[in-house]
C-alpha positions as CSV (number, residue, x, y, z in Angstrom):
1,X,-14.2,22.1,29.6
2,X,-10.6,22.7,28.2
3,X,-8.9,26.1,28.7
4,X,-7.0,25.3,25.4
5,X,-6.7,28.2,22.3
6,X,-9.3,27.4,19.6
7,X,-6.4,28.9,16.9
8,X,-6.7,26.8,14.1
9,X,-4.9,28.9,11.5
10,X,-0.8,28.6,11.1
11,X,0.5,32.6,12.1
12,X,2.8,33.6,9.1
13,X,5.5,33.3,11.6
14,X,4.5,29.7,11.9
15,X,3.7,28.9,8.6
16,X,7.5,29.5,8.3
17,X,9.0,27.4,11.3
18,X,6.3,24.4,9.8
19,X,8.3,25.1,6.6
20,X,12.1,24.5,8.0
21,X,11.7,21.6,9.2
22,X,12.0,20.6,5.3
23,X,14.7,19.5,3.4
24,X,13.6,22.5,0.9
25,X,12.3,25.6,2.9
26,X,11.0,28.2,0.3
27,X,10.2,25.7,-2.3
28,X,7.4,24.2,0.5
29,X,6.6,28.3,1.2
30,X,6.4,28.7,-2.5
31,X,4.1,25.6,-3.1
32,X,2.2,27.2,0.0
33,X,2.0,30.8,-1.4
34,X,0.2,28.9,-4.4
35,X,-1.8,26.2,-2.8
36,X,-2.0,27.4,1.4
37,X,-4.6,24.7,1.9
38,X,-1.9,21.6,1.2
39,X,-0.9,19.6,3.5
40,X,2.5,18.3,3.2
41,X,4.3,15.7,4.5
42,X,7.5,16.9,7.2
43,X,10.1,15.0,8.5
44,X,11.2,14.8,11.9
45,X,13.7,15.0,14.4
46,X,15.4,18.2,13.8
47,X,12.6,21.3,14.6
48,X,10.2,18.8,15.8
49,X,9.3,15.3,16.5
50,X,5.4,14.3,17.3
51,X,3.8,11.9,19.8
52,X,0.4,10.2,17.9
53,X,-2.4,9.4,20.8
54,X,-5.9,7.8,19.2
55,X,-8.0,11.0,19.2
56,X,-10.2,10.4,22.1
57,X,-7.0,9.5,24.6
58,X,-4.9,12.2,22.8
59,X,-7.6,15.4,23.5
60,X,-6.9,14.0,26.9
61,X,-3.8,14.0,27.4
62,X,-4.8,18.1,25.3
63,X,-6.2,19.0,28.3
64,X,-4.2,17.8,30.5
65,X,-1.6,20.1,29.2
66,X,-3.8,22.6,29.1
67,X,-6.3,22.5,32.1
68,X,-3.5,21.4,34.1
69,X,0.4,22.0,33.1
70,X,2.2,23.9,31.0
71,X,0.2,24.6,27.7
72,X,0.8,22.2,24.1
73,X,3.1,23.3,20.9
74,X,1.0,22.8,17.8
75,X,-1.4,19.7,17.3
76,X,-2.9,18.4,14.6
77,X,-5.4,15.9,14.2
78,X,-5.3,13.1,10.9
79,X,-6.8,9.9,10.4
80,X,-8.1,9.9,14.2
81,X,-5.8,10.5,15.7
82,X,-3.6,13.5,17.4
83,X,-0.1,14.4,17.1
84,X,1.4,16.3,19.8
85,X,4.6,18.0,18.5
86,X,7.8,17.6,20.9
87,X,10.7,18.9,21.4
88,X,12.8,16.9,18.9
89,X,14.4,14.4,21.3
90,X,11.3,13.4,22.4
91,X,10.6,10.6,20.4
92,X,13.9,8.4,20.8
93,X,13.8,9.3,24.9
94,X,9.8,8.9,25.6
95,X,9.8,5.4,24.8
96,X,12.2,4.0,28.0
97,X,10.3,6.8,30.0
98,X,6.9,5.0,29.0
99,X,8.1,1.5,29.5
100,X,9.5,2.2,33.4
101,X,5.9,3.8,33.7
102,X,4.8,0.4,32.7
103,X,2.8,1.4,29.9
104,X,1.0,-1.6,27.9
105,X,1.7,-3.7,30.3
106,X,-1.1,-6.0,31.4
107,X,-2.3,-3.2,34.2
108,X,-2.0,-1.0,31.2
109,X,-4.0,-2.6,29.4
110,X,-7.2,0.2,29.0
111,X,-4.0,2.5,27.4
112,X,-3.2,3.4,24.4
113,X,-0.6,3.0,22.7
114,X,1.2,6.4,21.8
115,X,3.3,6.2,17.9
116,X,6.5,8.5,18.7
117,X,7.7,9.4,15.1
118,X,11.2,11.2,15.3
119,X,14.4,10.7,13.0
120,X,14.3,9.1,10.2
121,X,10.4,9.7,10.4
122,X,7.5,12.0,8.3
123,X,4.2,13.0,9.1
124,X,1.6,14.9,6.9
125,X,1.3,18.4,8.2
126,X,-2.2,20.0,7.7
127,X,-2.4,23.2,5.8
128,X,-1.8,26.5,7.2
129,X,-5.6,28.0,6.0
130,X,-7.0,25.0,8.6
131,X,-9.5,22.9,6.1
132,X,-12.1,21.5,8.3
133,X,-12.8,18.9,5.5
134,X,-13.8,15.7,7.6
135,X,-11.0,13.0,6.5
136,X,-8.0,15.8,6.1
137,X,-5.8,17.0,8.3
138,X,-5.8,19.9,10.7
139,X,-5.4,22.6,13.3
140,X,-6.0,21.6,16.9
141,X,-3.9,24.2,17.6
142,X,-1.4,25.9,15.2
143,X,1.4,27.2,15.1
144,X,2.0,31.4,15.4
145,X,4.8,32.0,16.0
146,X,9.0,31.2,14.4
147,X,9.8,29.4,17.7
148,X,6.8,27.8,19.8
149,X,7.7,26.1,22.8
150,X,7.9,22.4,22.2
151,X,7.2,20.0,25.0
152,X,9.5,17.5,26.1
153,X,9.0,13.9,27.0
154,X,8.8,14.8,30.7
155,X,6.1,16.3,30.4
156,X,4.5,14.5,27.5
157,X,4.3,11.6,30.0
158,X,3.3,13.8,32.5
159,X,0.3,14.6,30.6
160,X,-0.2,10.5,29.0
161,X,0.5,9.3,32.4
162,X,-2.4,11.5,34.1
163,X,-4.8,11.4,31.0
164,X,-4.5,7.5,32.0
165,X,-5.5,8.2,35.6
166,X,-9.1,9.8,34.9
167,X,-9.3,7.3,31.6
168,X,-8.7,4.1,34.1
169,X,-9.8,4.2,37.9
170,X,-6.9,2.6,38.6
171,X,-7.9,1.3,42.9
172,X,-5.3,-0.5,45.1
173,X,-8.7,-2.1,46.5
174,X,-9.5,-5.7,44.6
175,X,-12.2,-5.9,43.4
176,X,-15.4,-7.3,44.8
177,X,-16.9,-10.5,45.3
178,X,-20.3,-10.6,43.5
179,X,-21.2,-13.4,45.6
180,X,-21.3,-11.7,48.2
181,X,-23.7,-11.5,50.6
182,X,-24.1,-7.2,51.5
183,X,-26.0,-5.8,55.0
184,X,-27.0,-3.2,55.1
185,X,-25.2,-1.9,58.8
186,X,-25.8,2.0,58.8
187,X,-29.2,2.3,60.5
188,X,-29.3,0.6,63.7
189,X,-32.8,-0.4,66.1
C-alpha cells in the first residue's frame, strides 16, 4: 500500500500557483471562482513541466516516489495517463537521461514511453474541486501551496527506473532451455 497522500482538492494557494502558469492568471482565477469544477489547459515550461506516463506505470512511479523517495509534487490523471508535475527544465533534460539508461531499447521493450511536456506545450489541468467523474481530469495529489516542491529530471528518472525494475524482472541469467531435462538432486539415497 502506498503512503502517497490522498489529496484530491487543490487549496486556494495551490489554485493560485496553478493559475500563475497561465498567460492571464487573473482570468484563470476568475474562471475557477465562477466554475470551480472546470478543467483548464495551461502552458508548461515556466512554472512547471509535466511528465506523462501510462496510468499503471505512472502509479508505480508515484508509489516509488512516496514509498522509497522524496515524495512528489502535484499529480493528475487524464485520459489514461498520469501527469507528474515536475520542475521547469525537466522536459528538456529527462529525454537524454532516459536515452543514457537505454529507455525504449530492445532490452526494455516492456517499459512504456514517457512523454515530456515543456516550453511550447500545454496540458489539461484538473478542476480545483477534484471532480471524480469518469473520463475527466482529476487530481491524485493536488497542489496545496504557492511554491510546491517539484521533482527534477534526476528524481523522475530514479522513480521511472525503479518502477521499471519492479514491473519487469530483469535477470542477468539467460532464460532456461525449455527442452532441458531437469533432475531432482536434493534427495540423496
